[in-house]
C-alpha positions in Angstrom: -9.4 -9.5 -22.9 -6.8 -6.7 -23.1 -8.0 -5.2 -19.9 -7.7 -8.6 -18.2 -4.1 -8.9 -19.4 -3.3 -5.5 -18.0 -4.8 -6.5 -14.7 -2.9 -9.8 -14.6 0.4 -8.0 -15.1 -0.5 -5.5 -12.5 -1.4 -8.3 -10.0 2.0 -10.0 -10.7 3.8 -6.7 -10.1 1.9 -6.1 -6.9 2.7 -9.7 -5.7 6.3 -8.8 -5.1 6.6 -8.4 -1.3 9.5 -6.1 -0.7 9.4 -6.7 3.0 10.3 -10.4 2.4 12.8 -9.7 -0.4 14.6 -6.9 1.5 14.6 -9.0 4.7 16.3 -11.8 2.9 18.9 -9.5 1.4 19.7 -8.0 4.8 19.7 -11.4 6.5 16.7 -10.5 8.7 13.9 -12.9 9.9 10.8 -13.4 7.7 8.5 -10.5 8.6 5.7 -12.9 9.0 7.4 -14.4 12.0 7.7 -11.5 14.4 5.9 -8.3 15.6 2.5 -7.9 13.9 3.4 -10.6 11.4 2.6 -8.1 8.6 5.1 -8.0 5.7 5.4 -4.2 5.6 7.8 -1.4 6.4 6.6 -0.7 9.9 7.1 -4.3 10.9 10.5 -4.5 9.3 11.4 -1.4 11.3 10.9 -3.4 14.4 14.2 -5.2 13.6 16.0 -2.0 14.1 17.3 -2.0 10.5 16.0 1.4 9.3 17.6 1.0 5.9 15.7 -2.2 5.3 12.4 -0.5 6.4 13.0 2.4 4.1 13.8 0.1 1.1 10.7 -1.9 1.9 8.6 1.3 1.9 10.1 2.6 -1.3 9.7 -0.8 -3.1 6.1 -1.4 -2.1 5.2 2.2 -3.1 7.2 2.0 -6.4 5.5 -1.3 -7.5 2.0 0.3 -7.1 3.1 3.4 -9.1 4.9 1.3 -11.7 1.8 -0.9 -12.4 -0.3 2.1 -13.2 2.5 4.0 -15.1 3.2 1.0 -17.3 -0.5 0.6 -18.1 -0.7 4.2 -19.2 2.5 3.8 -21.2 1.1 1.0 -23.2 -2.5 2.3 -23.3 -2.3 4.1 -26.7 -1.2 0.9 -28.4 -3.8 -1.2 -26.6 -6.7 1.2 -26.9 -7.6 1.1 -23.2 -8.8 4.0 -21.0 -9.7 5.0 -17.4 -11.8 1.9 -16.6 -8.8 -0.3 -17.4 -6.5 1.9 -15.3 -8.9 1.6 -12.4 -8.8 -2.2 -12.8 -5.0 -2.1 -12.9 -4.9 -0.1 -9.7 -7.1 -2.6 -7.9 -5.2 -5.6 -9.3 -1.8 -4.2 -8.1 -3.3 -3.5 -4.7 -4.8 -7.0 -4.5 -1.4 -8.4 -5.5 0.1 -6.9 -2.5 -2.6 -8.1 -0.2 -2.7 -11.6 -1.6 0.7 -12.2 -3.3 1.0 -15.2 -5.6 4.7 -15.6 -4.8 4.3 -15.8 -1.1 1.4 -18.1 -0.5 -1.1 -15.2 -0.7 0.2 -13.9 2.7 0.5 -10.2 2.0 0.7 -6.9 3.8 -1.9 -4.3 4.5 -1.1 -2.2 1.5 -0.5 1.3 2.9 2.7 1.9 0.9 1.4 0.2 -2.3 -1.8 2.3 -2.1 0.3 5.4 -1.7 2.3 4.5 -4.9 -0.9 3.9 -6.8 -2.4 7.2 -5.7 0.9 9.0 -6.6 0.5 7.6 -10.1 -3.1 8.6 -10.3 -2.6 12.2 -9.1 0.2 13.6 -7.0 -2.1 16.0 -5.3 -4.1 13.1 -3.8 -0.9 11.3 -2.7 0.4 14.5 -1.1 -2.9 15.2 0.7 -3.0 11.7 2.2 0.7 11.8 3.1 0.1 15.0 5.1 -2.9 13.3 6.8 -0.8 10.2 7.7 2.1 12.3 9.0 -0.1 14.5 11.1 -2.1 11.6 12.7 1.0 9.4 13.2 2.9 12.3 14.7 0.2 13.1 17.2 -1.0 9.5 18.1 2.2 7.5 17.4 -0.1 4.9 15.9 0.9 3.9 12.3 -2.3 1.9 12.0 -4.6 4.8 13.1 -2.8 7.1 10.6 -3.4 4.6 7.8 -7.0 4.1 8.7 -7.8 7.8 8.8 -5.8 8.4 5.6 -7.8 5.6 3.9 -11.1 7.2 5.1 -10.0 10.6 3.6 -8.8 9.1 0.3 -12.1 8.8 -1.6 -12.9 12.4 -0.6 -9.6 13.6 -2.0 -10.0 11.5 -5.1 -13.5 13.0 -5.7 -12.2 16.5 -5.1 -9.3 16.3 -7.6 -10.7 13.8 -10.1 -14.5 13.9 -9.7 -16.6 10.7 -9.9 -15.3 8.2 -12.3 -13.6 4.8 -12.4 -10.5 6.0 -10.6 -12.5 7.4 -7.7 -14.4 4.1 -7.4 -11.1 2.3 -7.4 -9.8 4.5 -4.6 -13.0 3.9 -2.6 -12.6 0.1 -3.0 -8.9 0.3 -2.0 -9.9 2.4 1.1 -12.5 -0.2 2.2 -9.9 -3.0 1.8 -7.3 -1.0 3.7 -9.6 -0.5 6.7 -10.6 -4.2 6.5 -7.0 -5.2 6.6 -6.5 -3.1 9.7 -9.4 -4.7 11.6 -7.1 -6.4 14.1 -5.3 -3.1 14.7 -8.7 -1.5 15.4 -9.5 -4.2 18.0 -6.1 -3.8 19.6 -6.5 0.0 19.8 -9.8 -0.4 21.4 -8.3 -2.8 23.9 -5.3 -0.5 24.4 -2.8 -3.1 23.2 -1.8 -1.6 19.8 1.9 -1.0 19.4 3.1 2.6 18.9 5.7 3.8 16.6 9.2 3.5 18.1 12.5 4.1 16.5 15.2 1.8 17.6 18.7 3.1 18.1 20.2 0.0 16.4 21.6 0.4 12.9 
């Protein structure tokens, strides 16, 4: 019951879509209505508002980290351990994918997964950030960088944490990330996937 309560709180935290919230603050269109239709930082960047995209990225990452940090903060009083933390990580990620507050129309979860991994172990997060930057820099495909980073993430988790609940959580998140990018994979195969472009507009 305690673990379920922790997971519920994590899901509700993960359900906050910063792409939608930040867009409303900046007076931008709903991110579901343009570009890829994905409520994430990359799509918000297509409006040309770099500040809005950065805030979206930070917010989505921070909520993933916050869910796990809060669980660890209250763990001693609640008597929960690694299995509950793994459940919290998954719940926060699922909240981003299927947010309660936005009719379950969520993003793909790259930033949120990054925040979760940072809270798990900064070495995993740094490894995957380097992978993402390298692939994105060479290919100019944000989606390809996310897919490859997702594929590497269980290996990084195993290397730094060994097999355990957290590594299984990372593996599940990786599978969900790749699944959420299935349309991007189809577009890359067809040669229609959008590349990263930085607008000159403020």
